C-alpha positions as CSV (number, residue, x, y, z in Angstrom):
1,M,39.8,26.4,-29.0
2,K,36.8,25.2,-27.1
3,K,33.8,25.0,-29.4
4,A,30.6,26.9,-28.5
5,F,28.8,23.6,-28.9
6,D,30.5,20.2,-28.5
7,L,29.6,16.6,-28.1
8,S,31.6,13.8,-26.5
9,N,32.5,10.6,-28.4
10,Q,30.1,8.7,-26.1
11,T,27.2,11.0,-27.0
12,I,28.0,10.6,-30.7
13,K,28.1,6.8,-30.3
14,S,24.7,7.0,-28.5
15,N,23.3,9.1,-31.3
16,I,24.4,6.6,-33.9
17,Q,22.7,3.9,-31.9
18,K,19.5,6.0,-31.8
19,L,19.7,6.6,-35.5
20,R,20.0,2.9,-36.2
21,K,17.0,2.3,-34.1
22,V,15.0,4.6,-36.4
23,M,16.5,2.7,-39.3
24,T,15.4,-0.6,-37.9
25,D,11.9,0.6,-37.2
26,R,11.6,1.9,-40.7
27,G,13.2,-1.3,-42.3
28,L,16.1,0.7,-43.7
29,D,19.5,-0.9,-44.5
30,G,21.1,2.5,-45.1
31,M,20.7,6.2,-44.2
32,Y,22.0,9.3,-45.9
33,I,22.7,12.4,-43.7
34,S,23.7,15.7,-45.3
35,S,25.5,18.7,-43.8
36,F,22.6,20.9,-44.7
37,D,19.7,22.7,-42.9
38,P,16.3,23.0,-44.6
39,F,17.7,25.9,-46.7
40,L,20.7,23.8,-47.9
41,N,23.2,26.2,-46.5
42,E,26.9,25.7,-46.6
43,Y,27.5,27.1,-43.1
44,V,25.1,25.6,-40.6
45,P,25.4,26.1,-36.9
46,L,26.6,22.9,-35.2
47,Q,23.4,22.8,-33.1
48,D,21.4,22.5,-36.4
49,N,23.9,20.3,-38.2
50,H,22.6,16.7,-38.0
51,R,25.8,15.3,-39.5
52,F,27.8,16.7,-36.6
53,Y,25.6,14.8,-34.1
54,I,26.4,11.5,-35.9
55,T,30.2,12.0,-36.6
56,G,31.6,14.9,-34.5
57,F,33.1,16.4,-37.7
58,T,32.9,20.2,-37.6
59,G,33.9,21.1,-41.2
60,S,31.4,23.0,-43.3
61,M,30.9,20.3,-46.0
62,A,30.7,16.5,-45.9
63,E,28.3,13.7,-46.6
64,V,27.4,10.8,-44.4
65,L,26.3,7.2,-45.2
66,V,25.1,5.1,-42.3
67,P,25.0,1.4,-43.2
68,A,22.9,-1.0,-41.1
69,N,26.1,-2.5,-39.7
70,G,29.7,-1.3,-39.4
71,R,31.2,2.1,-39.1
72,V,29.5,5.3,-40.2
73,R,31.0,6.6,-43.4
74,L,32.0,10.3,-43.6
75,Y,32.9,11.6,-47.1
76,V,35.2,14.6,-47.3
77,D,37.1,16.3,-50.1
78,G,40.7,17.4,-50.0
79,R,40.1,20.5,-47.9
80,Y,39.1,18.3,-44.9
81,H,41.1,15.0,-45.2
82,E,43.5,15.8,-42.3
83,Q,40.8,17.6,-40.2
84,A,38.4,14.7,-40.4
85,D,41.1,12.2,-39.3
86,L,41.8,14.4,-36.3
87,E,38.2,15.0,-35.2
88,V,36.3,11.8,-35.6
89,D,36.3,8.7,-33.4
90,A,37.8,6.1,-35.9
91,T,36.2,3.2,-34.0
92,E,32.8,4.6,-35.0
93,V,33.4,6.7,-38.1
94,E,35.4,5.9,-41.2
95,V,36.8,8.9,-43.1
96,M,36.2,8.4,-46.9
97,K,38.6,10.7,-48.7
98,T,37.5,12.0,-52.1
99,G,40.2,12.7,-54.7
100,P,40.4,15.8,-57.0
101,D,38.6,14.1,-59.9
102,S,35.6,13.0,-58.0
103,S,33.2,14.4,-55.4
104,T,31.8,13.4,-52.0
105,T,28.3,13.0,-53.4
106,Q,29.5,10.8,-56.3
107,D,31.6,8.6,-54.0
108,L,28.8,8.1,-51.5
109,A,26.4,7.2,-54.3
110,N,28.9,4.7,-55.6
111,D,29.2,3.1,-52.2
112,V,25.4,2.8,-51.9
113,K,25.6,0.6,-54.9
114,K,28.7,-1.3,-53.9
115,L,27.3,-2.1,-50.4
116,G,24.1,-3.3,-52.0
117,I,21.9,-1.0,-50.0
118,K,18.3,-1.6,-51.1
119,K,16.2,0.7,-48.9
120,L,17.9,4.0,-48.3
121,G,16.5,6.6,-45.9
122,Y,17.0,10.4,-46.1
123,E,15.8,13.5,-44.3
124,A,13.4,15.1,-46.8
125,D,13.8,18.6,-45.6
126,R,17.7,18.4,-45.6
127,T,18.3,16.5,-48.9
128,A,18.8,18.4,-52.1
129,L,16.3,17.4,-54.8
130,G,19.0,17.0,-57.4
131,Y,21.0,14.6,-55.2
132,L,18.0,12.6,-54.3
133,K,17.5,11.8,-57.9
134,K,21.1,10.4,-58.0
135,L,20.5,8.3,-54.9
136,S,17.3,7.0,-56.4
137,E,19.3,5.6,-59.3
138,V,21.6,3.5,-57.0
139,A,19.2,2.4,-54.3
140,S,16.2,0.2,-55.0
141,E,14.0,2.4,-52.8
142,T,14.5,5.7,-51.1
143,V,12.4,6.5,-48.0
144,A,11.7,10.0,-46.8
145,L,11.9,10.8,-43.1
146,E,9.9,13.9,-42.5
147,G,11.1,16.9,-40.6
148,G,11.3,16.2,-36.8
149,E,11.3,12.4,-37.1
150,L,14.9,12.1,-36.0
151,A,14.4,14.7,-33.4
152,K,12.1,12.3,-31.5
153,E,15.1,10.1,-30.8
154,I,18.2,12.5,-31.0
155,P,18.1,15.6,-28.8
156,F,19.0,18.3,-31.3
157,E,19.6,21.8,-29.8
158,A,17.4,24.8,-30.5
159,L,18.7,27.9,-32.4
160,P,19.0,31.4,-30.9
161,A,16.7,34.3,-31.6
162,L,17.0,36.0,-35.0
163,K,18.3,39.5,-35.8
164,E,16.2,42.0,-37.7
165,V,16.0,41.8,-41.5
166,Q,17.1,45.1,-42.9
167,L,17.1,46.8,-46.3
168,V,20.6,47.6,-47.7
169,P,20.8,51.4,-48.1
170,R,20.5,52.6,-51.7
171,E,24.1,53.8,-51.9
172,W,25.4,50.4,-51.1
173,R,23.4,48.3,-53.5
174,G,22.8,47.8,-57.2
175,R,19.4,47.8,-58.9
176,D,16.1,47.8,-57.0
177,T,14.2,44.6,-56.6
178,L,11.7,45.4,-59.4
179,E,14.5,46.3,-61.8
180,K,16.0,42.9,-61.2
181,T,12.7,40.9,-61.4
182,R,11.6,42.7,-64.6
183,S,14.9,41.9,-66.3
184,I,14.6,38.2,-65.3
185,F,11.0,37.4,-66.2
186,S,9.3,38.3,-69.5
187,N,5.7,38.0,-68.3
188,E,3.7,37.9,-65.1
189,K,2.7,34.3,-65.4
190,E,6.3,33.1,-64.7
191,A,7.8,32.7,-61.2
192,M,10.7,31.1,-59.4
193,F,10.5,29.5,-55.9
194,L,13.7,30.2,-53.9
195,T,15.2,28.7,-50.8
196,A,18.8,29.7,-51.6
197,L,19.3,32.3,-48.9
198,D,22.0,34.3,-50.7
199,S,19.8,34.5,-53.8
200,I,16.9,35.8,-51.6
201,A,19.2,38.4,-50.0
202,W,20.4,39.5,-53.5
203,I,16.9,39.8,-55.1
204,T,15.4,41.6,-52.1
205,N,18.5,43.8,-51.3
206,C,18.1,42.8,-47.6
207,R,20.5,41.3,-45.0
208,G,19.8,39.6,-41.7
209,Y,22.9,37.8,-40.4
210,H,20.8,34.9,-39.2
211,L,23.5,32.3,-39.5
212,P,27.1,32.2,-38.5
213,F,29.3,33.7,-41.2
214,L,26.4,34.6,-43.5
215,S,24.8,38.0,-44.1
216,S,21.6,36.5,-45.4
217,F,18.4,35.7,-43.5
218,Y,16.1,32.7,-43.0
219,A,13.4,32.9,-45.6
220,K,11.8,31.2,-48.6
221,A,10.5,33.2,-51.5
222,L,8.3,33.2,-54.6
223,V,9.8,35.6,-57.2
224,T,7.5,37.0,-59.9
225,K,8.0,39.8,-62.4
226,E,6.1,42.4,-60.3
227,K,6.7,41.2,-56.7
228,V,8.8,39.0,-54.5
229,Y,6.8,37.3,-51.8
230,V,9.2,36.7,-48.9
231,F,8.1,34.0,-46.4
232,V,9.5,34.3,-42.9
233,T,8.6,32.8,-39.6
234,P,6.4,34.8,-37.1
235,E,9.5,35.1,-34.9
236,T,11.5,36.9,-37.6
237,P,11.8,40.7,-37.0
238,V,11.7,42.7,-40.3
239,S,12.5,46.4,-40.4
240,D,9.8,48.9,-41.6
241,K,12.0,50.0,-44.5
242,A,12.2,46.5,-45.8
243,K,8.4,46.0,-45.4
244,K,7.7,49.2,-47.3
245,E,10.2,48.6,-50.2
246,S,8.5,48.5,-53.6
247,G,8.3,45.0,-55.0
248,L,8.6,43.2,-51.7
249,E,5.9,41.6,-49.6
250,F,7.0,39.9,-46.4
251,I,4.5,37.2,-45.2
252,A,5.0,35.9,-41.7
253,L,3.8,32.3,-41.1
254,P,4.9,28.9,-39.7
255,F,6.5,27.2,-42.6
256,N,4.2,24.2,-42.3
257,N,1.4,26.6,-43.4
258,L,3.4,27.6,-46.5
259,P,1.5,25.2,-48.9
260,R,-1.8,26.9,-48.0
261,E,-0.3,30.3,-48.6
262,L,1.2,29.3,-52.0
263,D,-2.2,27.9,-52.9
264,R,-3.8,31.2,-52.1
265,L,-1.3,33.1,-54.2
266,Q,-1.7,30.8,-57.1
267,N,-5.5,31.4,-57.0
268,T,-4.7,35.1,-57.5
269,L,-1.6,35.0,-59.8
270,H,-2.6,32.0,-62.0
271,L,1.0,31.2,-62.7
272,N,1.8,29.0,-65.8
273,E,5.4,28.3,-64.9
274,V,7.2,28.0,-61.6
275,Q,11.0,27.5,-61.8
276,Y,13.1,25.9,-59.2
277,M,16.8,25.0,-58.7
278,P,17.2,21.3,-57.9
279,S,20.5,21.6,-56.1
280,M,19.1,24.3,-53.8
281,L,15.7,22.8,-53.1
282,N,15.1,20.1,-50.5
283,S,12.9,17.2,-51.5
284,A,10.1,18.1,-49.0
285,D,9.7,21.6,-50.6
286,F,9.6,20.0,-54.0
287,A,6.8,17.7,-52.9
288,M,5.0,20.8,-51.7
289,L,5.5,22.6,-55.1
290,V,4.1,19.5,-56.9
291,K,1.1,19.5,-54.6
292,V,0.4,23.2,-55.1
293,F,1.3,23.8,-58.8
294,G,1.3,20.4,-60.3
295,T,4.2,18.9,-62.3
296,D,3.2,20.5,-65.6
297,R,3.9,24.0,-64.3
298,L,7.2,23.2,-62.6
299,K,10.4,23.8,-64.6
300,E,14.0,23.1,-63.6
301,K,16.3,26.1,-63.6
302,A,19.7,24.5,-63.1
303,D,21.5,27.7,-61.9
304,G,18.6,29.4,-60.2
305,L,19.4,33.1,-59.9
306,Y,23.1,32.6,-59.8
307,G,23.5,33.3,-63.5
308,Y,22.2,36.8,-62.7
309,Q,23.7,37.5,-59.3
310,S,27.2,36.2,-60.2
311,I,27.5,39.1,-62.7
312,K,28.2,42.0,-60.4
313,E,27.0,45.5,-61.3
314,P,29.4,48.5,-61.2
315,V,28.0,49.7,-57.8
316,E,28.4,46.2,-56.4
317,I,32.0,46.0,-57.6
318,Q,32.6,49.4,-55.9
319,Q,31.1,48.2,-52.7
320,M,33.0,45.0,-52.7
321,D,36.2,46.9,-53.4
322,A,35.5,49.2,-50.4
323,S,35.0,46.1,-48.2
324,F,38.2,44.4,-49.4
325,R,40.2,47.6,-48.7
326,K,39.0,47.4,-45.1
327,A,39.7,43.7,-44.9
328,D,43.2,44.3,-46.3
329,K,43.9,46.6,-43.5
330,A,42.6,44.2,-40.9
331,I,44.8,41.3,-42.3
332,F,47.9,43.5,-42.6
333,N,47.4,44.8,-39.0
334,T,47.0,41.2,-37.8
335,I,50.3,40.1,-39.5
336,K,52.1,43.2,-38.1
337,W,50.8,42.4,-34.6
338,V,52.2,38.8,-34.9
339,K,55.6,40.0,-36.1
340,D,55.8,42.8,-33.6
341,S,54.8,40.5,-30.7
342,I,57.5,38.0,-31.7
343,K,60.1,40.7,-31.9
344,A,59.1,41.9,-28.4
345,G,59.4,38.4,-27.0
346,K,55.7,38.1,-26.1
347,R,54.1,34.7,-25.8
348,I,51.3,34.5,-28.4
349,T,49.4,31.4,-29.4
350,E,47.4,30.2,-32.3
351,L,44.2,31.0,-30.4
352,D,45.5,34.5,-29.8
353,L,46.0,34.9,-33.5
354,Y,42.5,33.8,-34.2
355,N,41.0,36.2,-31.7
356,E,43.3,39.1,-32.8
357,T,42.1,38.6,-36.4
358,T,38.5,39.1,-35.3
359,K,39.5,42.1,-33.3
360,K,41.3,43.7,-36.2
361,Y,38.3,43.2,-38.5
362,K,36.0,44.8,-36.0
363,E,38.4,47.8,-35.8
364,Q,37.9,48.2,-39.5
365,G,34.1,48.2,-39.1
366,A,33.2,44.5,-39.9
367,H,29.7,43.4,-38.9
368,D,30.7,39.8,-38.8
369,Q,33.3,37.3,-40.1
370,S,32.3,35.7,-43.5
371,F,33.6,32.3,-42.4
372,N,35.4,30.7,-39.5
373,T,39.0,32.1,-39.5
374,I,41.7,29.6,-40.3
375,A,44.7,30.3,-38.2
376,G,47.2,27.4,-38.7
377,V,50.6,27.7,-37.2
378,G,53.5,25.4,-38.3
379,P,52.2,21.9,-39.1
380,N,48.6,23.0,-38.6
381,G,48.9,25.1,-41.8
382,S,48.7,21.8,-43.8
383,I,45.1,21.3,-42.7
384,V,43.4,23.1,-45.5
385,H,40.3,24.2,-43.5
386,Y,41.9,24.1,-40.0
387,G,39.2,25.3,-37.6
388,D,40.4,24.5,-34.1
389,P,43.1,27.0,-33.0
390,S,44.8,26.0,-29.9
391,D,45.9,28.1,-26.9
392,E,48.8,25.5,-26.4
393,V,50.4,26.1,-29.8
394,V,52.8,29.0,-29.2
395,I,53.9,30.9,-32.3
396,K,57.7,30.7,-32.7
397,D,59.9,33.1,-34.7
398,T,60.7,30.4,-37.2
399,D,57.1,29.3,-37.7
400,M,55.3,29.6,-41.0
401,I,51.7,30.8,-40.4
402,L,48.7,30.4,-42.6
403,L,45.9,32.9,-42.1
404,D,42.7,32.6,-44.1
405,S,40.0,35.1,-43.1
406,G,37.1,37.3,-44.3
407,G,34.4,39.6,-43.1
408,Y,31.2,41.5,-43.8
409,F,31.3,45.3,-44.0
410,D,28.6,47.8,-45.0
411,G,26.5,46.4,-47.8
412,G,26.8,42.7,-46.6
413,W,29.2,41.4,-49.3
414,A,31.7,38.7,-48.2
415,T,35.4,39.1,-48.3
416,D,38.0,36.2,-48.3
417,T,41.8,36.4,-48.3
418,T,44.6,34.1,-47.4
419,R,48.2,35.1,-46.5
420,T,51.0,32.8,-45.4
421,F,53.8,34.5,-43.6
422,F,57.0,33.9,-41.6
423,G,57.2,34.6,-37.8
424,D,60.4,36.8,-37.8
425,S,61.7,38.2,-41.0
426,S,65.2,38.6,-39.5
427,K,65.5,34.9,-39.1
428,K,66.2,32.4,-41.9
429,A,63.3,30.4,-43.1
430,D,63.5,26.6,-43.8
431,P,64.5,26.1,-47.5
432,K,61.4,23.9,-47.9
433,M,59.2,26.7,-46.7
434,I,60.8,29.1,-49.2
435,E,60.4,26.6,-52.1
436,I,56.7,25.8,-51.6
437,Y,55.8,29.4,-50.9
438,T,57.5,30.6,-54.0
439,L,55.9,27.9,-56.2
440,V,52.5,28.9,-54.8
441,L,53.2,32.5,-55.5
442,K,54.1,31.7,-59.1
443,G,50.6,30.0,-59.4
444,T,48.8,33.0,-57.9
445,L,50.6,35.4,-60.2
446,A,50.0,33.2,-63.3
447,V,46.2,33.2,-62.9
448,Q,45.9,36.8,-61.7
449,S,47.8,38.1,-64.7
450,A,46.0,35.8,-67.3
451,V,44.4,37.3,-70.4
452,F,41.9,34.9,-71.8
453,P,39.0,34.8,-74.3
454,E,35.4,35.3,-73.2
455,G,33.8,32.0,-72.3
456,T,37.1,30.3,-71.3
457,K,36.2,27.4,-69.0
458,G,37.4,27.4,-65.4
459,N,39.5,24.2,-65.9
460,V,41.8,26.0,-68.4
461,L,42.7,28.7,-65.8
462,D,43.1,26.0,-63.1
463,G,46.1,24.5,-65.0
464,L,47.9,27.9,-64.9
465,A,47.9,27.8,-61.1
466,R,49.4,24.3,-60.9
467,N,51.9,24.2,-63.7
468,A,54.9,25.6,-61.8
469,M,54.5,23.4,-58.7
470,R,53.8,20.3,-60.6
471,K,57.3,20.6,-62.2
472,Y,58.6,20.1,-58.6
473,G,56.2,17.3,-57.8
474,Y,53.6,19.3,-55.8
475,D,49.8,19.7,-56.3
476,Y,46.8,20.4,-54.2
477,S,43.5,18.6,-53.8
478,H,41.0,21.5,-53.8
479,G,39.9,23.9,-56.5
480,T,41.7,27.0,-57.4
481,G,38.8,29.5,-57.3
482,H,35.2,29.9,-56.2
483,G,32.7,32.6,-56.7
484,V,32.3,35.3,-54.0
485,G,29.2,37.4,-53.4
486,V,26.6,37.7,-50.6
487,H,28.0,34.4,-49.3
488,V,31.7,33.7,-49.4
489,H,31.1,30.7,-51.7
490,E,28.8,31.7,-54.5
491,P,27.9,29.4,-57.5
492,G,28.0,30.9,-61.0
493,V,31.8,30.8,-61.5
494,R,34.5,28.2,-60.5
495,I,38.1,27.5,-61.3
496,S,39.0,23.9,-60.8
497,T,40.2,20.8,-62.7
498,I,36.7,19.8,-63.5
499,S,35.0,23.2,-64.0
500,N,33.3,23.8,-67.3
501,V,31.7,27.1,-66.2
502,P,32.6,29.8,-68.7
503,M,34.3,33.0,-67.5
504,K,32.3,36.2,-68.0
505,A,32.9,39.9,-67.3
506,G,31.5,40.9,-63.9
507,Q,32.2,37.7,-62.1
508,V,34.0,37.7,-58.8
509,V,36.3,34.7,-58.1
510,S,39.0,33.6,-55.7
511,I,42.5,32.7,-56.9
512,E,44.0,30.4,-54.2
513,P,46.6,27.7,-55.1
514,G,48.3,26.0,-52.3
515,I,50.8,23.3,-51.2
516,Y,50.2,21.3,-48.0
517,I,52.7,18.9,-46.4
518,P,51.2,17.0,-43.4
519,G,53.5,17.4,-40.3
520,F,55.4,20.2,-41.9
521,G,53.0,23.0,-42.8
522,G,51.1,24.6,-45.7
523,V,51.1,27.6,-48.0
524,R,48.0,29.2,-49.6
525,L,48.1,32.7,-51.2
526,E,44.5,33.8,-52.0
527,N,43.5,36.9,-53.8
528,I,39.9,37.7,-54.8
529,A,39.5,39.3,-58.2
530,W,36.8,40.4,-60.6
531,V,36.7,39.7,-64.3
532,E,36.6,42.7,-66.6
533,K,36.6,43.1,-70.4
534,H,40.2,43.7,-71.5
535,P,40.5,47.5,-72.2
536,K,42.8,46.8,-75.2
537,Y,41.9,43.5,-76.8
538,P,38.3,42.8,-78.1
539,K,36.6,39.7,-76.8
540,M,39.3,39.1,-74.2
541,L,39.0,39.2,-70.4
542,R,41.4,39.8,-67.5
543,F,41.4,39.8,-63.7
544,V,41.4,42.9,-61.5
545,P,42.4,42.1,-57.9
546,F,40.4,43.4,-55.0
547,V,43.1,42.2,-52.6
548,Y,46.3,44.2,-52.1
549,I,48.3,42.7,-49.3
550,G,52.0,42.2,-49.9
551,F,53.7,38.8,-50.0
552,D,56.3,37.9,-47.3
553,P,59.9,38.5,-48.7
554,A,61.3,36.2,-46.1
555,L,59.6,33.3,-47.9
556,I,60.4,34.2,-51.6
557,D,63.2,32.7,-53.6
558,M,63.7,35.4,-56.3
559,N,65.8,32.9,-58.3
560,L,62.7,30.7,-58.8
561,L,60.8,33.6,-60.4
562,N,61.3,34.4,-64.1
563,S,61.6,37.9,-65.4
564,E,57.9,38.4,-66.1
565,E,57.0,37.1,-62.6
566,K,59.4,39.5,-61.1
567,V,57.8,42.4,-62.9
568,L,54.3,41.3,-61.9
569,L,55.4,41.0,-58.3
570,E,57.0,44.4,-58.2
571,E,53.9,46.0,-59.8
572,Y,51.7,44.4,-57.2
573,E,54.0,45.3,-54.3
574,A,54.1,48.9,-55.5
575,E,50.3,49.2,-55.1
576,C,50.5,47.5,-51.7
577,T,53.1,50.1,-50.7
578,K,50.9,52.9,-51.8
579,R,48.0,51.5,-49.7
580,G,50.2,50.8,-46.7
581,T,49.8,47.0,-46.8
582,S,53.2,45.8,-48.0
583,L,54.9,43.2,-45.8
584,R,58.2,44.5,-47.0
585,T,57.7,47.3,-44.4
586,L,57.6,44.8,-41.6
587,K,61.0,44.0,-40.3
């Protein structure tokens, strides 16, 4: 698939040279480049992703270390190992592959120390405050490059015009803004400064779709008990309903004038405490807060608003359920289209599958996709976050296909589902396909059916997903589950080998074990579920699936399932049949 925005290897090489010129002029022997924009978003348009200009890597998350000499180092986790190898020019960029028990940020920090980098540069408006503290521990000196400094040397592209910020209708949302703020703050002298866009969208009940795959909008905010001050640029259109909503005040200004505006507000509000989230605040904004409020009034709030917004209200659960029902139909119809096309002898490609998925979502009323659809055919299914579907990869009747997709429907909540399926159910699948599919299915069923005490840590549940496949020598290098909310990846809940986040009623989380064999293919079976208090057992929790799309019988070895798993599968398939989304109906 041709990217909407692309750079040649020669351009990337030139950009690296220009960056090193800045480093030389500044006396730096190392430079850190994040994947973030000034709001520290996960999904950043390639035009605004400085990491892309230096490496050519298109994945959503990675870290970059540029030593004074030698190759640029690109740090990626298990989701992107294979993709990074395929996308970068290995003569200029070295792919540093993080294992399941570490992180890209930790590995990069370790290398700063190993390489003996003394003077490390970073972009102040694109570096998380929390990570800057870690870098400051391993480099003798960290040097801030202010916003726009690299742009003087590297020709970064401009972003398109923004859509209107709109208020979510009352029937599609939970509590009003003031109900939320009054439950968070105990007095009017407390506040929180926000740049996490999904948190701003949640607290304001507004959506804007300003970035690819995100329903949120560009803004910064000061949240107090009685009002949320929302700072947007003068070019940002805001609907009249949003402007008139009780508890909201939209203030349009160039962001370089924000210190003056905060100073004006402080002279009126006389705040005693201003909270901030270090991992979602860039270092330039932190310096601004210090200047306006002073260090004594600033207080770290490690989870920001995520501790509140990750616990979904009943109306939010209902709205997400409505969204997933539409997404289920879109995915089922896409899979049916593939199988019917193959039966009819039509030539369809990986890119056709990608485009048809978007079409099916739109037919169900989707406003946008919630991430870049992963449509991996055959061996490409082993690339965990495969994002470059080809019009030259023709889907064959004996192919195993991995489809990971999501969308935004009314209300602006993200959906996310993965199904792996076989091209033609009348054909015989490769025994290896059947084995790995069934083992992944066992993992999905194990977590989805779990009953566990309140406060159980995510790492306990993670083991349930891996137990069956590990007995056959398989494992996977990504986490088992992430939170889902306004954005498709929402902090506040996580299921992984290293997660110590406690499980609570109201959380929404993915369940997505997988097995990936480079050169052969991959399987991932992902359902999103919400956590509820067990109706029968006090102080116990269980999962309730949002997703009801059947599993492909052509890839299941029933002999590998025990009696309990067979019952769980039949119960799940019965609900899928009732909803018209069982793959057993596709011959």
